[in-house]
C-alpha positions, 0 to 999 in steps of 0.5 A: 500500500505504501509503495502504491500511494507513493507512486500514485502521488508522484505521477502528477509531478511528471507533467508539472502538477503539485502534490496537492492537486486533485489528480495527485489525491485521486492517483494516491487513492488508486495506488493505495487500493492497487497496493492492497489488492496486489498484496492480498493476491500475493499473500493468497499464493503463498 
């Protein structure tokens, strides 16, 4: 989850937005959910 939220927050910086833009907030949330989902799927395969 930490990796997903960090990457999601940094992506808007590539096109010049800030950390506090709406795009950054949305991508941070999406990255967090993807991180949780991927972690859940990995834990089921162990």
